C-alpha positions in Angstrom: 26.5 46.9 -58.1 25.1 46.2 -54.6 25.5 49.5 -52.6 26.9 47.6 -49.6 29.5 45.9 -51.9 30.4 49.3 -53.5 30.9 51.0 -50.2 33.3 48.2 -49.0 35.3 48.2 -52.3 36.4 51.8 -51.9 39.8 50.9 -50.4 42.6 51.7 -52.9 43.8 48.0 -52.7 40.8 46.8 -54.6 41.4 49.3 -57.4 45.0 48.2 -57.6 43.9 44.6 -57.7 41.4 45.4 -60.5 43.9 47.3 -62.6 46.6 44.6 -62.1 44.3 41.7 -63.1 43.1 43.6 -66.2 46.7 44.3 -67.2 47.5 40.6 -66.9 44.3 39.6 -68.7 43.1 37.3 -65.8 39.8 36.9 -63.9 40.2 38.1 -60.3 37.9 37.8 -57.3 37.8 38.5 -53.6 36.4 35.4 -52.0 35.6 33.7 -48.7 35.7 35.2 -45.2 36.1 38.8 -46.2 33.0 38.6 -48.4 31.0 36.8 -45.7 32.1 39.4 -43.1 31.2 42.3 -45.4 27.5 41.2 -45.3 27.7 40.4 -41.5 29.1 43.9 -40.9 32.2 42.4 -39.2 35.4 44.4 -39.9 38.1 42.3 -41.6 41.6 43.1 -42.9 42.4 39.6 -44.2 41.5 39.5 -47.9 41.6 36.2 -49.9 41.9 36.7 -53.6 41.4 34.0 -56.2 42.7 34.4 -59.7 42.0 32.2 -62.7 45.7 31.9 -63.4 48.7 32.3 -61.2 48.2 33.9 -57.8 52.0 34.4 -57.5 52.3 36.3 -60.8 49.4 38.6 -59.8 51.0 39.2 -56.3 54.3 40.1 -57.9 52.7 42.5 -60.3 50.7 44.1 -57.5 53.8 44.5 -55.4 55.4 46.4 -58.3 52.4 48.7 -58.4 52.3 49.3 -54.6 56.1 49.8 -54.3 57.9 50.0 -51.0 54.8 50.3 -48.9 54.0 46.6 -49.5 55.8 43.5 -48.4 55.6 40.3 -50.6 55.9 36.7 -49.4 55.8 33.9 -51.9 55.0 30.3 -51.0 55.8 28.4 -54.2 55.0 24.9 -52.8 51.4 26.0 -52.2 51.1 28.3 -55.2 50.2 31.2 -53.0 51.5 34.6 -52.2 50.8 37.2 -49.5 51.1 41.0 -49.6 51.0 43.0 -46.4 50.2 46.6 -46.9 49.4 48.8 -43.9 47.0 46.9 -41.7 45.8 44.7 -44.6 46.9 41.2 -45.5 46.0 40.0 -49.0 46.5 36.3 -49.9 46.4 35.4 -53.6 46.0 32.0 -55.0 45.2 30.5 -58.4 41.7 29.0 -58.8 41.9 25.2 -58.3 40.1 22.0 -58.0 40.9 19.3 -55.4 40.7 15.6 -55.0 41.6 13.7 -51.8 43.3 10.4 -50.7 41.2 8.8 -47.9 44.2 8.7 -45.6 45.1 12.3 -45.8 43.4 15.7 -45.6 46.0 17.2 -47.9 44.4 17.5 -51.4 45.8 16.7 -54.8 45.5 20.1 -56.4 45.0 21.0 -60.1 44.4 24.4 -61.8 40.7 25.1 -62.2 38.0 27.6 -62.8 36.2 29.9 -60.4 33.4 27.3 -60.3 35.9 24.6 -59.4 37.3 26.8 -56.6 33.9 27.6 -55.2 32.9 23.9 -55.3 35.9 23.1 -53.0 34.9 25.6 -50.3 33.7 24.4 -47.0 30.4 26.3 -46.5 28.1 28.3 -48.7 28.7 31.4 -46.7 32.4 31.1 -47.4 32.0 30.3 -51.2 30.7 33.7 -52.3 33.0 35.7 -54.5 33.1 39.3 -55.8 34.6 40.0 -59.2 37.3 42.7 -59.3 37.8 43.1 -63.0 36.7 46.5 -64.2 34.1 45.2 -66.7 32.2 43.5 -63.9 33.7 45.2 -60.8 31.6 44.4 -57.6 29.5 41.7 -59.2 28.6 39.0 -56.6 29.0 35.4 -57.7 27.0 33.2 -55.4 26.2 29.8 -57.0 25.2 28.1 -53.6 22.8 30.8 -52.2 25.3 31.9 -49.5 23.5 35.2 -49.2 20.3 33.4 -48.4 22.0 31.3 -45.8 23.5 34.4 -44.2 20.0 35.9 -44.1 18.5 32.8 -42.4 21.7 32.2 -40.3 22.4 28.8 -41.6 25.7 26.8 -41.9 25.5 24.5 -45.0 28.1 22.8 -47.3 28.0 23.7 -51.0 28.2 20.0 -52.0 27.4 16.7 -50.3 28.3 17.3 -46.7 29.5 13.7 -46.1 32.0 14.1 -49.0 33.0 17.5 -47.8 33.7 16.3 -44.2 35.2 13.0 -45.2 37.6 14.7 -47.6 38.8 17.2 -45.0 37.5 16.3 -41.5 38.9 19.5 -40.0 35.8 21.0 -41.6 33.7 19.2 -39.1 35.2 21.3 -36.3 35.2 24.4 -38.5 31.4 23.9 -39.0 30.9 23.8 -35.2 33.2 26.8 -34.8 31.3 28.9 -37.3 28.0 27.9 -35.7 29.4 29.0 -32.4 31.1 32.3 -33.4 28.2 33.4 -35.6 25.4 31.8 -33.5 24.0 30.2 -36.7 22.1 26.9 -37.0 23.6 24.0 -38.9 21.4 22.7 -41.8 20.0 19.2 -41.1 22.0 17.2 -43.8 25.2 19.0 -42.8 24.5 18.4 -39.1 23.8 14.7 -39.6 27.1 14.4 -41.6 29.1 15.6 -38.6 28.3 12.5 -36.6 28.6 10.2 -39.6 32.1 11.3 -40.2 33.4 11.9 -36.7 35.9 9.0 -36.8 37.6 10.8 -39.7 39.0 13.2 -37.1 41.7 10.6 -36.5 43.6 11.9 -39.6 43.6 15.5 -38.2 46.6 16.6 -36.1 46.0 17.5 -32.5 47.4 20.9 -33.1 44.8 21.8 -35.8 42.0 20.4 -33.5 43.2 22.6 -30.6 43.3 25.6 -32.9 39.6 25.2 -33.7 38.7 24.4 -30.1 40.5 27.6 -28.9 38.4 29.6 -31.3 35.2 27.9 -30.0 36.4 28.7 -26.4 37.0 32.3 -27.3 33.5 32.8 -28.8 31.0 35.0 -27.0 29.0 31.9 -25.9 31.3 28.8 -26.0 28.5 26.5 -24.8 27.0 26.5 -28.3 30.0 24.7 -29.7 30.6 22.5 -26.6 27.0 21.4 -26.7 27.3 20.6 -30.4 30.5 18.6 -29.8 28.7 16.6 -27.2 25.5 16.0 -29.2 27.4 14.9 -32.3 29.6 12.4 -30.4 32.7 14.4 -31.1 33.4 15.3 -27.5 33.7 11.7 -26.6 36.6 11.4 -29.1 38.3 14.7 -28.3 37.7 15.2 -24.6 36.1 12.1 -23.1 36.8 13.4 -19.6 34.1 16.1 -20.2 31.7 13.8 -22.0 31.6 11.6 -18.9 30.2 14.4 -16.8 26.9 14.4 -18.7 23.7 13.0 -17.1 22.0 12.7 -13.8 22.1 9.6 -11.6 19.4 9.0 -9.0 19.5 6.7 -6.0 17.0 6.4 -3.2 15.3 9.4 -4.6 18.5 11.5 -4.4 20.0 12.9 -7.6 22.9 15.2 -8.4 22.9 18.1 -11.0 24.0 17.4 -14.5 27.7 18.4 -14.1 28.2 18.8 -17.9 25.4 21.3 -18.2 26.6 23.1 -15.1 30.1 23.3 -16.7 28.7 24.8 -19.9 27.0 27.5 -17.8 30.2 28.3 -15.9 32.1 28.6 -19.1 29.5 31.0 -20.5 29.6 33.0 -17.2 33.3 33.3 -17.3 33.3 34.2 -21.0 31.1 37.2 -20.2 33.7 38.5 -17.8 37.1 37.8 -19.5 38.9 37.1 -22.7 41.6 35.1 -20.9 41.7 31.8 -22.9 43.3 29.8 -20.2 40.9 30.9 -17.5 38.1 29.8 -19.9 39.8 26.4 -20.2 40.2 26.2 -16.4 36.4 26.9 -16.1 35.8 24.0 -18.6 38.0 21.7 -16.5 37.1 22.8 -13.0 34.9 19.9 -12.3 36.5 17.1 -14.4 37.5 15.4 -11.2 33.9 14.8 -10.3 33.4 11.7 -12.5 36.2 9.6 -10.9 35.3 10.8 -7.3 31.5 10.4 -7.5 30.2 8.3 -4.6 26.8 7.7 -3.1 26.5 7.9 0.7 23.2 6.8 2.3 23.3 9.7 4.8 25.0 12.4 2.7 23.7 11.5 -0.8 26.1 12.1 -3.7 29.6 13.2 -2.8 32.6 14.3 -4.9 35.3 14.4 -2.2 38.6 16.0 -3.3 37.4 16.3 -6.9 39.4 19.5 -7.2 42.7 17.8 -6.4 41.9 14.8 -8.7 41.0 17.3 -11.4 44.4 19.0 -10.9 46.2 15.6 -11.4 44.2 15.0 -14.6 45.2 18.2 -16.3 48.8 17.2 -17.4 47.5 14.0 -19.2 44.8 16.1 -21.0 47.3 18.8 -22.0 49.9 16.2 -23.2 47.3 14.3 -25.3 45.8 17.5 -26.8 49.3 19.0 -27.4 48.5 22.0 -25.2 51.6 23.9 -23.9 53.2 21.9 -21.1 54.4 25.1 -19.4 53.2 27.9 -17.1 49.8 27.8 -19.0 49.2 24.2 -17.8 50.4 25.1 -14.3 48.0 28.1 -14.2 45.0 25.9 -15.2 46.1 23.3 -12.5 46.3 26.0 -9.9 42.8 27.4 -10.7 41.3 24.0 -10.8 42.8 22.9 -7.5 41.9 26.2 -5.7 38.4 26.7 -7.1 36.7 25.3 -4.0 38.7 27.4 -1.5 36.8 30.7 -1.6 33.4 28.9 -1.3 34.7 26.8 1.6 35.8 30.0 3.3 32.3 31.5 3.2 30.8 28.3 4.6 32.9 28.6 7.7 34.3 31.6 9.6 36.5 33.7 7.3 39.7 33.8 9.4 42.7 36.0 8.6 44.9 32.9 8.5 42.7 31.2 5.8 42.7 34.4 3.8 46.5 34.7 4.0 47.0 31.1 2.8 44.6 31.7 -0.1 46.5 34.8 -1.1 49.8 33.0 -0.8 48.7 30.0 -2.9 46.8 31.9 -5.5 49.4 34.7 -5.8 48.8 37.0 -8.8 46.0 34.7 -10.0 43.7 35.5 -7.1 41.4 37.8 -9.2 41.1 35.1 -11.9 40.2 32.5 -9.2 37.6 34.8 -7.7 36.1 35.3 -11.2 35.8 31.6 -11.6 34.2 31.2 -8.1 31.6 33.8 -9.0 31.0 32.1 -12.4 30.6 28.8 -10.6 27.3 30.0 -8.9 24.7 28.5 -11.2 22.0 27.4 -8.8 18.3 28.0 -9.7 17.7 28.8 -6.0 17.7 32.6 -6.0 18.2 32.7 -2.3 21.2 30.5 -2.5 22.7 32.5 -5.3 22.1 35.7 -3.4 23.8 34.3 -0.3 26.8 32.9 -2.1 27.3 36.1 -4.1 27.2 38.2 -0.9 29.6 35.9 0.8 32.1 36.1 -2.0 31.8 39.9 -1.8 32.9 39.6 1.8 35.8 37.3 0.9 36.9 39.9 -1.7 36.8 42.6 0.9 38.8 40.5 3.3 41.4 39.6 0.6 41.9 43.3 -0.1 42.3 44.1 3.6 44.7 41.3 4.4 46.8 42.0 1.3 47.2 45.7 2.2 48.1 44.8 5.8 50.3 41.7 5.4 51.5 41.7 1.8 51.5 37.9 1.6 50.7 37.5 -2.1 53.7 35.6 -3.7 55.8 36.4 -0.6 59.0 34.7 0.4 59.9 34.6 4.1 61.9 37.8 5.0 64.8 35.5 6.2 66.2 33.5 3.3 67.7 30.0 3.4 71.1 31.5 2.6 70.9 33.8 5.7 70.0 30.8 7.9 72.9 28.8 6.6 75.3 31.7 7.0 74.0 32.6 10.6 74.4 29.0 11.9 77.2 27.7 9.7 75.0 25.1 8.1 75.2 23.4 4.7 71.9 22.8 2.9 70.0 20.4 5.1 66.6 19.5 6.6 67.0 21.8 9.5 67.4 24.9 7.2 64.1 24.0 5.5 62.4 23.4 8.9 63.4 26.9 10.2 62.3 28.6 7.0 59.0 26.7 7.0 58.3 27.7 10.6 58.8 31.3 9.7 56.5 31.1 6.7 53.7 29.3 8.7 54.0 31.8 11.5 53.4 34.7 9.1 50.5 32.9 7.4 48.9 32.1 10.7 49.4 35.7 11.9 51.7 34.8 14.8 54.3 37.2 13.6 54.1 40.1 11.0 55.6 39.7 7.6 58.6 41.7 8.7 62.4 41.0 8.8 63.1 41.7 12.5 60.2 39.5 13.6 61.2 36.7 11.3 64.8 36.9 12.3 63.9 36.7 16.0 61.8 33.6 15.3 64.7 32.1 13.3 66.9 32.1 16.5 64.1 30.8 18.7 63.4 27.9 16.3 67.0 27.1 15.9 67.5 26.9 19.6 64.6 24.4 19.9 66.4 22.3 17.3 69.6 22.5 19.3 71.4 24.7 16.7 73.6 27.5 17.8 74.9 30.5 15.8 78.4 30.1 14.4 81.1 32.1 16.2 
């Protein structure tokens, strides 16, 4: 037995599986991701077990052996069962062979052999199995040279890739996801089949597509997957708004940078700083408004006026189509997209206290995320420009900290509430109440009055008097 395999099969669960399978007289193997990750030295507590027989029967017998410390879940419709024991999850399924109807990615399943089961696997590195029966405990079964592909860092399908991807087109995205997460290369025939079968994605639900995209976005270097999506034509199908950012247009000798390539760099930059999935998506979408706002001016060259505001308006349509959550996650991405120009604009002008207060007020608790994106957005090849922008953002950060400590305007509400205004002047809800409250808020943000109750209440009376409103008696 391979020493590496032997070391990783020391956990008691494998001995229990071995004993149970032998008692039932069935072949039993650990297969798939756990085996792959064993050789990649990536810790994994999710164990897939395939048995030439009934996975449910094996799971029930294993549960009896493990007793109360294990929890059993049975999924009869799928012929699978899951045992949770400690921090481990073991999923057991009978070996099977599959056939597909062209209009569905749900297979027609029949009982099969280990060979049948390995044939249906998506990639060679996920098709390796380790036998658990005592007579051959720890023996690696690798019919498609998955170990060799791991060594040479290659993603390849066990069988004809066009058939593999056409049968279950979700594997197209899984291929790109594994290439991204593992930073492996995709074998040529497998790569060519991605583009060839891209239209088959139409039978995959948006939710499953998003699940794979999120895993790509959470990789160490998301640009690998995003670039593969673009090169294979998949991005045009999934996120055409991003695909349109690619390329450079030149007029009268004036060109603009490739916004798509810039976006990839920004996403990688932000990925190096945070695991916040939605901040990574905001980084991906931060310049999507540049395509519809791109204009050429003879004097100014290429302009993208208000692209941040247009980008903000594009977000709900993208989220709805992609089945992203239409809740505070969407609003967070919108906020970051619309505000991403503000800190840079501040450093290009005088950094006034008023501008800082307004930025703090509008960004609220997301100010740190916004600043991370602004720093990630500096991708110029001009070292002097990078140095200048970086230093300016350091100054903005210092000013933000100073103003927040002094004025406490992050997420603030005016010290005088609308209810107090109505009660003081005997008013029902009306335009005048809103006007008084707005005047107080603007005065605080502009530094005319401090963010304190007595100053705000004094201004309330002054503003009401100008509107001809008197206190009730």
